[in-house]
VOLUMVEX-393335 format. One record per residue (C-alpha): residue number from 1; residue in one letter; x, y, z. Coordinates in steps of 0.02 Angstrom, whole numbers, plus 50000, padded with zeros to 5 digits. Example, Ala and Ser with C-alpha at 12.3 -4.5 7.8 and 13.67 -1.06 7.14 Angstrom:
<nodes>
1,a,50615,49775,50390
2,s,50684,49947,50357
</nodes>
This chain:
<nodes>
1,x,53546,50670,46726
2,x,53614,50654,46898
3,x,53492,50778,46969
4,x,53344,50694,46880
5,x,53393,50520,46939
6,x,53404,50579,47117
7,x,53228,50653,47115
8,x,53152,50493,47043
9,x,53228,50380,47176
10,x,53172,50481,47329
11,x,52990,50426,47324
12,x,53039,50243,47320
13,x,53156,50262,47469
14,x,53022,50353,47570
15,x,52896,50219,47526
16,x,53010,50081,47585
17,x,53056,50175,47742
18,x,52872,50212,47779
19,x,52825,50029,47780
20,x,52674,49954,47692
21,x,52568,50112,47683
22,x,52394,50085,47608
23,x,52346,49950,47486
24,x,52338,50075,47344
25,x,52507,50161,47369
26,x,52609,50006,47324
27,x,52557,49999,47140
28,x,52519,50182,47101
29,x,52605,50288,46967
30,x,52690,50454,47006
31,x,52538,50543,46936
32,x,52419,50450,47051
33,x,52524,50501,47198
34,x,52488,50685,47164
35,x,52372,50771,47289
36,x,52188,50779,47240
37,x,52181,50964,47266
38,x,52330,50995,47148
39,x,52314,51108,46999
40,x,52332,50965,46871
41,x,52170,50874,46823
42,x,52154,50691,46880
43,x,52206,50556,46760
44,x,52056,50480,46671
45,x,52101,50302,46718
46,x,52097,50334,46908
47,x,51906,50351,46921
48,x,51868,50162,46937
49,x,51992,50150,47078
50,x,51907,50293,47171
51,x,51736,50210,47153
52,x,51806,50044,47211
53,x,51888,50128,47358
54,x,51722,50203,47415
55,x,51627,50041,47394
56,x,51754,49937,47487
57,x,51765,50067,47626
58,x,51576,50062,47649
59,x,51579,49871,47653
60,x,51718,49875,47782
61,x,51623,49997,47895
62,x,51463,49894,47883
63,x,51560,49737,47925
64,x,51638,49818,48076
65,x,51469,49882,48137
66,x,51395,49709,48117
67,x,51538,49628,48213
68,x,51524,49760,48351
69,x,51336,49731,48367
70,x,51360,49543,48381
71,x,51495,49570,48512
72,x,51384,49687,48613
73,x,51240,49565,48606
74,x,51353,49424,48663
75,x,51421,49528,48807
76,x,51249,49581,48865
77,x,51189,49403,48857
78,x,51333,49348,48969
79,x,51343,49500,49086
80,x,51156,49527,49116
81,x,51066,49462,49272
82,x,51070,49274,49280
83,x,50944,49172,49382
84,x,51011,49113,49550
85,x,50977,48926,49558
86,x,51055,48889,49727
87,x,50951,48813,49866
88,x,50948,48975,49969
89,x,50885,49073,49818
90,x,50752,48943,49778
91,x,50695,48944,49960
92,x,50681,49134,49955
93,x,50587,49125,49789
94,x,50463,49004,49868
95,x,50448,49117,50021
96,x,50406,49266,49910
97,x,50279,49167,49811
98,x,50197,49104,49970
99,x,50179,49275,50049
100,x,50144,49384,49896
101,x,49994,49409,49784
102,x,50052,49448,49608
103,x,49873,49475,49546
104,x,49874,49643,49636
105,x,49938,49793,49539
106,x,50103,49845,49621
107,x,50076,50030,49581
108,x,49915,50039,49682
109,x,49945,49917,49826
110,x,50123,49856,49839
111,x,50096,49794,50017
112,x,49968,49668,49954
113,x,50079,49630,49804
114,x,50220,49580,49924
115,x,50120,49528,50079
116,x,49950,49481,50008
117,x,49946,49322,50110
118,x,50005,49409,50269
119,x,49852,49341,50359
120,x,49933,49171,50344
121,x,50105,49226,50402
122,x,50179,49306,50557
123,x,50280,49463,50573
124,x,50441,49440,50472
125,x,50547,49483,50623
126,x,50450,49363,50733
127,x,50475,49225,50607
128,x,50662,49256,50605
129,x,50668,49266,50795
130,x,50577,49099,50804
131,x,50701,49020,50683
132,x,50846,49085,50787
133,x,50771,49014,50947
134,x,50741,48846,50864
135,x,50922,48846,50804
136,x,50980,48885,50981
137,x,50868,48749,51050
138,x,50944,48620,50932
139,x,51117,48671,50993
140,x,51065,48651,51175
141,x,50983,48482,51143
142,x,51132,48412,51049
143,x,51230,48278,51138
144,x,51397,48364,51160
145,x,51531,48347,51292
146,x,51569,48519,51363
147,x,51723,48570,51458
148,x,51686,48565,51646
149,x,51645,48738,51714
150,x,51634,48816,51541
151,x,51497,48936,51490
152,x,51431,48806,51367
153,x,51411,48678,51507
154,x,51319,48804,51617
155,x,51201,48849,51477
156,x,51170,48664,51446
157,x,51135,48634,51631
158,x,51018,48782,51641
159,x,50920,48723,51490
160,x,50906,48547,51562
161,x,50843,48615,51728
162,x,50712,48715,51633
163,x,50655,48563,51534
164,x,50652,48445,51684
165,x,50467,48474,51719
166,x,50457,48322,51833
167,x,50581,48398,51954
168,x,50491,48566,51945
169,x,50322,48486,51982
170,x,50395,48382,52123
171,x,50475,48535,52205
172,x,50310,48631,52200
173,x,50313,48791,52303
174,x,50458,48733,52413
175,x,50596,48837,52331
176,x,50492,48997,52335
177,x,50440,48968,52516
178,x,50624,48957,52559
179,x,50656,49125,52476
180,x,50510,49204,52571
181,x,50577,49137,52736
182,x,50747,49216,52699
183,x,50655,49381,52684
184,x,50572,49359,52854
185,x,50420,49260,52802
186,x,50250,49315,52741
187,x,50109,49361,52857
188,x,49976,49276,52751
189,x,50060,49106,52736
190,x,50146,49050,52895
191,x,50289,49113,53002
192,x,50324,49296,52986
193,x,50453,49417,53057
194,x,50436,49603,53031
195,x,50602,49657,52957
196,x,50670,49831,52939
197,x,50597,49907,52779
198,x,50764,49958,52703
199,x,50841,49792,52751
200,x,50706,49701,52654
201,x,50722,49822,52508
202,x,50911,49799,52505
203,x,50892,49609,52497
204,x,50762,49619,52359
205,x,50872,49733,52254
206,x,51039,49648,52280
207,x,50993,49463,52294
208,x,50836,49446,52190
209,x,50845,49585,52062
210,x,50674,49651,52115
211,x,50641,49840,52123
212,x,50466,49871,52194
213,x,50469,50062,52202
214,x,50596,50121,52073
215,x,50727,50054,51953
216,x,50915,50067,51980
217,x,51036,50020,51842
218,x,51202,50067,51765
219,x,51199,50173,51609
220,x,51310,50294,51511
221,x,51343,50464,51586
222,x,51244,50599,51491
223,x,51400,50706,51468
224,x,51521,50562,51437
225,x,51443,50409,51354
226,x,51591,50297,51397
227,x,51581,50334,51583
228,x,51458,50228,51685
229,x,51340,50309,51809
230,x,51199,50239,51917
231,x,51027,50285,51850
232,x,50871,50299,51958
233,x,50714,50285,51853
234,x,50528,50253,51866
235,x,50474,50075,51910
236,x,50411,49947,51786
237,x,50239,49877,51829
238,x,50186,49700,51792
239,x,50014,49761,51737
240,x,49994,49844,51565
241,x,49942,50017,51626
242,x,49946,50175,51519
243,x,49926,50358,51560
244,x,49782,50387,51438
245,x,49687,50227,51479
246,x,49499,50235,51498
247,x,49443,50223,51679
248,x,49335,50072,51639
249,x,49481,49976,51563
250,x,49594,50034,51703
251,x,49476,49960,51833
252,x,49453,49797,51737
253,x,49641,49772,51724
254,x,49660,49791,51912
255,x,49516,49670,51945
256,x,49599,49537,51837
257,x,49766,49569,51921
258,x,49686,49558,52094
259,x,49614,49388,52047
260,x,49787,49333,51995
261,x,49868,49392,52158
262,x,49735,49302,52260
263,x,49771,49142,52165
264,x,49959,49157,52195
265,x,49935,49186,52382
266,x,49816,49038,52394
267,x,49936,48923,52300
268,x,50069,48970,52427
269,x,49958,48912,52568
270,x,49888,49079,52623
271,x,49721,49102,52711
272,x,49598,49162,52575
273,x,49531,49307,52680
274,x,49706,49369,52723
275,x,49763,49346,52545
276,x,49617,49452,52484
277,x,49657,49590,52608
278,x,49843,49598,52569
279,x,49818,49583,52381
280,x,49691,49725,52381
281,x,49809,49839,52476
282,x,49953,49793,52360
283,x,49844,49842,52211
284,x,49807,50007,52297
285,x,49993,50043,52322
286,x,50030,50002,52141
287,x,49888,50116,52084
288,x,49952,50262,52187
289,x,50130,50239,52124
290,x,50066,50236,51946
291,x,49977,50401,51974
292,x,50142,50481,52024
293,x,50221,50444,51855
294,x,50246,50584,51731
295,x,50242,50541,51545
296,x,50405,50554,51449
297,x,50330,50685,51332
298,x,50286,50796,51480
299,x,50460,50784,51555
300,x,50539,50819,51386
301,x,50429,50973,51361
302,x,50480,51036,51533
303,x,50664,51004,51497
304,x,50674,50882,51644
305,x,50721,50717,51565
306,x,50852,50690,51701
307,x,50942,50777,51841
308,x,51116,50750,51912
309,x,51113,50732,52102
310,x,51224,50656,52236
311,x,51168,50514,52349
312,x,51159,50640,52492
313,x,51048,50755,52391
314,x,50937,50610,52341
315,x,50922,50564,52525
316,x,50855,50739,52560
317,x,50729,50727,52417
318,x,50669,50549,52457
319,x,50718,50513,52639
320,x,50617,50351,52658
321,x,50750,50255,52561
322,x,50923,50216,52628
323,x,50999,50252,52459
324,x,51182,50225,52502
325,x,51154,50056,52583
326,x,51036,49990,52449
327,x,51140,50049,52302
328,x,51304,49989,52377
329,x,51232,49814,52401
330,x,51160,49812,52225
331,x,51313,49876,52132
332,x,51453,49790,52227
333,x,51603,49791,52202
334,x,51583,49975,52157
335,x,51636,50087,52299
336,x,51502,50219,52333
337,x,51501,50371,52447
338,x,51372,50503,52495
339,x,51449,50620,52366
340,x,51426,50494,52225
341,x,51337,50572,52075
342,x,51180,50488,52007
343,x,51064,50517,51861
344,x,50883,50537,51920
345,x,50752,50530,51783
346,x,50599,50590,51880
347,x,50634,50682,52042
348,x,50450,50722,52073
349,x,50403,50538,52065
350,x,50536,50493,52193
351,x,50476,50629,52311
352,x,50296,50568,52303
353,x,50351,50385,52317
354,x,50451,50425,52473
355,x,50302,50511,52554
356,x,50192,50360,52519
357,x,50320,50241,52595
358,x,50333,50349,52751
359,x,50144,50349,52771
360,x,50138,50160,52753
361,x,50280,50136,52878
362,x,50184,50235,53008
363,x,50013,50156,52983
364,x,50029,49992,52885
365,x,50208,49931,52896
366,x,50159,49748,52883
367,x,50060,49777,52723
368,x,50205,49872,52646
369,x,50320,49724,52673
370,x,50185,49608,52607
371,x,50172,49715,52450
372,x,50359,49699,52421
373,x,50358,49510,52442
374,x,50203,49489,52336
375,x,50291,49582,52195
376,x,50437,49460,52208
377,x,50316,49313,52203
378,x,50242,49381,52042
379,x,50416,49401,51967
380,x,50472,49224,52012
381,x,50309,49131,51982
382,x,50357,49081,51802
383,x,50496,48976,51881
384,x,50371,48868,51977
385,x,50257,48722,51936
386,x,50113,48708,51813
387,x,49983,48781,51931
388,x,50076,48946,51930
389,x,50103,48931,51743
390,x,49917,48909,51714
391,x,49875,49058,51826
392,x,49994,49167,51727
393,x,49925,49105,51561
394,x,49748,49150,51611
395,x,49802,49323,51668
396,x,49895,49354,51503
397,x,49742,49301,51404
398,x,49626,49416,51502
399,x,49743,49565,51489
400,x,49764,49534,51304
401,x,49576,49539,51280
402,x,49565,49702,51376
403,x,49708,49791,51289
404,x,49683,49711,51116
405,x,49866,49666,51106
406,x,49928,49525,50994
407,x,49986,49366,51084
408,x,50160,49370,51158
409,x,50281,49227,51147
410,x,50262,49129,51307
411,x,50419,49074,51398
412,x,50428,48901,51474
413,x,50457,48864,51659
414,x,50632,48863,51729
415,x,50712,48802,51889
416,x,50694,48939,52021
417,x,50868,48936,52093
418,x,50944,48933,51920
419,x,50841,49086,51877
420,x,50898,49179,52032
421,x,51078,49128,51998
422,x,51063,49199,51822
423,x,50988,49361,51887
424,x,51132,49389,52006
425,x,51264,49333,51883
426,x,51199,49445,51745
427,x,51193,49596,51859
428,x,51370,49562,51920
429,x,51432,49546,51741
430,x,51348,49710,51694
431,x,51434,49799,51838
432,x,51601,49722,51794
433,x,51581,49769,51610
434,x,51563,49951,51659
435,x,51708,49947,51779
436,x,51826,49869,51653
437,x,51865,49913,51471
438,x,51745,49821,51357
439,x,51834,49697,51242
440,x,51797,49726,51060
441,x,51746,49545,51033
442,x,51608,49550,51165
443,x,51427,49555,51104
444,x,51324,49707,51152
445,x,51165,49605,51127
446,x,51130,49419,51114
447,x,51184,49352,50943
448,x,51011,49278,50913
449,x,50919,49443,50937
450,x,50840,49518,50781
451,x,50797,49696,50830
452,x,50919,49828,50769
453,x,50914,49992,50865
454,x,50995,50159,50898
455,x,51037,50199,51079
456,x,51024,50385,51116
457,x,51116,50370,51281
458,x,51258,50263,51212
459,x,51257,50352,51043
460,x,51282,50186,50956
461,x,51187,50090,50821
462,x,51170,49903,50854
463,x,51143,49773,50718
464,x,51123,49599,50796
465,x,51203,49453,50709
466,x,51036,49363,50715
467,x,50964,49491,50594
468,x,51088,49449,50456
469,x,51001,49288,50406
470,x,50870,49232,50279
471,x,50751,49302,50223
472,x,50837,49470,50256
473,x,51016,49428,50211
474,x,51125,49289,50143
475,x,51293,49297,50052
476,x,51219,49191,49913
477,x,51067,49302,49884
478,x,51056,49426,49739
479,x,51129,49590,49801
480,x,50960,49672,49775
481,x,50887,49565,49915
482,x,51023,49606,50041
483,x,51021,49793,50005
484,x,50831,49802,50001
485,x,50803,49712,50166
486,x,50955,49718,50282
487,x,51024,49873,50195
488,x,50865,49975,50221
489,x,50856,49920,50404
490,x,51035,49977,50434
491,x,51009,50143,50346
492,x,50849,50171,50446
493,x,50940,50149,50611
494,x,51087,50257,50556
495,x,50967,50399,50516
496,x,50907,50397,50696
497,x,51072,50482,50735
498,x,51001,50636,50648
499,x,50835,50633,50741
500,x,50881,50789,50837
501,x,50897,50887,50674
502,x,50714,50853,50633
503,x,50646,50912,50801
504,x,50595,51095,50828
505,x,50749,51193,50876
506,x,50861,51042,50852
507,x,50958,51120,50708
508,x,50997,51306,50737
509,x,51087,51319,50569
510,x,50940,51245,50472
511,x,50798,51337,50386
512,x,50662,51307,50517
513,x,50524,51364,50399
514,x,50579,51239,50266
515,x,50596,51104,50397
516,x,50420,51137,50460
517,x,50352,51133,50283
518,x,50438,50965,50252
519,x,50369,50902,50417
520,x,50191,50950,50370
521,x,50213,50882,50195
522,x,50264,50710,50259
523,x,50117,50708,50380
524,x,49994,50750,50241
525,x,50077,50622,50127
526,x,50052,50480,50252
527,x,49877,50537,50300
528,x,49820,50521,50118
529,x,49844,50332,50111
530,x,49694,50218,50147
531,x,49714,50096,50291
532,x,49632,49928,50330
533,x,49483,49932,50447
534,x,49519,49945,50634
535,x,49693,50010,50596
536,x,49751,50182,50651
537,x,49909,50275,50697
538,x,49964,50430,50791
539,x,50052,50539,50664
540,x,50130,50648,50799
541,x,50222,50495,50867
542,x,50266,50412,50702
543,x,50344,50560,50611
544,x,50525,50523,50657
545,x,50507,50338,50613
546,x,50421,50383,50449
547,x,50564,50501,50407
548,x,50689,50363,50444
549,x,50591,50240,50335
550,x,50590,50361,50187
551,x,50773,50408,50205
552,x,50829,50230,50242
553,x,50752,50164,50082
554,x,50831,50304,49979
555,x,51003,50275,50054
556,x,50994,50086,50030
557,x,50943,50110,49847
558,x,51086,50232,49818
559,x,51209,50109,49896
560,x,51141,49967,49788
561,x,51153,50071,49629
562,x,51335,50114,49666
563,x,51370,49931,49698
564,x,51300,49884,49528
565,x,51412,50012,49442
566,x,51569,49944,49524
567,x,51533,49758,49521
568,x,51450,49659,49382
569,x,51368,49490,49390
570,x,51203,49526,49478
571,x,51078,49383,49489
572,x,50889,49374,49503
573,x,50766,49254,49583
574,x,50700,49129,49454
575,x,50518,49125,49399
576,x,50473,49293,49477
577,x,50492,49398,49319
578,x,50567,49540,49421
579,x,50719,49644,49375
580,x,50857,49671,49505
581,x,50786,49843,49548
582,x,50611,49772,49566
583,x,50679,49635,49679
584,x,50760,49772,49785
585,x,50590,49852,49820
586,x,50507,49681,49842
587,x,50638,49637,49972
588,x,50610,49801,50064
589,x,50423,49768,50075
590,x,50452,49590,50136
591,x,50529,49661,50294
592,x,50361,49741,50338
593,x,50250,49589,50308
594,x,50147,49546,50460
595,x,49969,49508,50514
596,x,49853,49658,50518
597,x,49819,49711,50698
598,x,49748,49862,50789
599,x,49883,49993,50810
600,x,49947,50034,50983
601,x,49914,50218,51016
602,x,50089,50232,51089
603,x,50177,50142,50946
604,x,50307,50254,50863
605,x,50298,50154,50700
606,x,50163,50171,50569
607,x,50056,50020,50521
608,x,50143,49902,50398
609,x,50041,49963,50249
610,x,50107,50139,50276
611,x,50285,50081,50308
612,x,50280,50007,50132
613,x,50177,50134,50035
614,x,50246,50292,50116
615,x,50430,50266,50072
616,x,50397,50185,49902
617,x,50285,50327,49844
618,x,50420,50450,49901
619,x,50549,50362,49790
620,x,50538,50410,49604
621,x,50642,50258,49556
622,x,50504,50141,49615
623,x,50378,50216,49493
624,x,50508,50210,49354
625,x,50555,50027,49376
626,x,50375,49968,49396
627,x,50314,50084,49256
628,x,50180,50164,49365
629,x,50064,50287,49279
630,x,50076,50467,49334
631,x,49951,50499,49471
632,x,49943,50317,49530
633,x,49941,50292,49718
634,x,50127,50253,49723
635,x,50174,50380,49590
636,x,50100,50543,49656
637,x,50110,50705,49560
638,x,50214,50784,49700
639,x,50332,50716,49832
640,x,50404,50779,49997
641,x,50587,50827,50003
642,x,50651,50791,50178
643,x,50826,50720,50168
</nodes>
């Protein structure tokens, strides 16, 4: 019938319109197309098809799982860390192997694991500084034609004058004698004219960059960091004196320094008896000035780190100095007036210094002038011939033995007039840089410097270009190396911005009790670590640096982890058997590698062992990636929560 025909054709039309459908729907009968849950029982012949369907479905699923597993394995093989085989990576690998000791368990002594051969290597920063200086030296010794009058040509000429030892030896003391004559001569070595005290002081400050009784320099205004202001600060002494020095050491230092001054005066042609008399009195003046100094901690506790005064007010406090005349000559072309505001860092010192100068002017004027000139001789002696060089070397060696300080890098001789020209030029450029807007392309520090720092007064963090070099950083290194070394250094310095928050009363909105508990916890944490023999540290001075070490490592690790999530393709150093995260911690420790040495009681940094073990043991990820057992030295049962 018409109605019956119409009902039989509808399924076919829907099947064609619906496309291919499943494999089974194309050959099925009308009965097989009935729903399974229908009231009619299934046709007996459909059971083999149902079994086949289940078997084939299972095979299909297993096949897909197998293909997916193979695909995942292939992807992991290609996206996992690959060894970096470039020359810079191989050099770094060799550097790590040469400095580390992999026989040491990293969970108990990671410093030895990374720096086990530190006795054979220098401080990592010193090594990098030496490489930078050698690179600069190669540039200066290259045979290039510089544009006449350019900065490059002047640097080349200065270097050549420094290296021309024949000319320096031939000139002898002549250039320095000429300088002394311009200052009125020296009573112990020839013609002498007694000049006005402030006239001599003005010449020393403005023409020779020598400040015998105080320091004067341009620095940021305390209330407005971008506004320059003249700062009057305590003097810097050529002898390594400290407030808490033993009296015996104090006396020995002055005896060695007296011997040195006598040798300088004799080399300049002075009568030995007169030289001895003037040198002894100069030592006495230096000693009295040193006694006037107040330690920074004391001034901070008294809330007297600095004081804003005018030049007129300073004249009333310390009348022996003609402040307006001396400062105007030093900071020309600045225009100064009696109402000019200054920053004075230690008013009490200046008052006592002024009284001493007034006493000397009344009773021993000639010796006071001799003291000023002798100080200039000491400052300029490195620019003279080998006799002066040898005298300075012997003094440095003796003072090193007395103070147990590691050897300092010795600077070579340089041509005296070139040195003085540089002193005046640098000071003039500093003044001009404060008077004019600072171009963004100008360097704040020398490009070859390696010490990053945070300036409280400027409120800026400085990362020298010279720091961003192997073994701390290279674009071709695995990212773990760059984040672990240079990254942790940067994060450390950035955290100095928050120093104030960690000091008592520095954060009114903070929970002071919790802060104090965290403070004590970190002190106890660092005190629990064993140290090499003859090594100590002052935990009251190192707390802020320790806090920056711990936080800097945590921030650098967090930044590295985020980098890995966003960018694939990390590499590792070949033959070290270290994962990227392990290389991160190895790179951090490499920054701290240096020769063991007695700790300076005034050093604000902990010994290198603590700078490695303290932060690593405070970082749970370190114990996880190195599989450290619970309770191991670098996986303690409890940790301090500071940041």
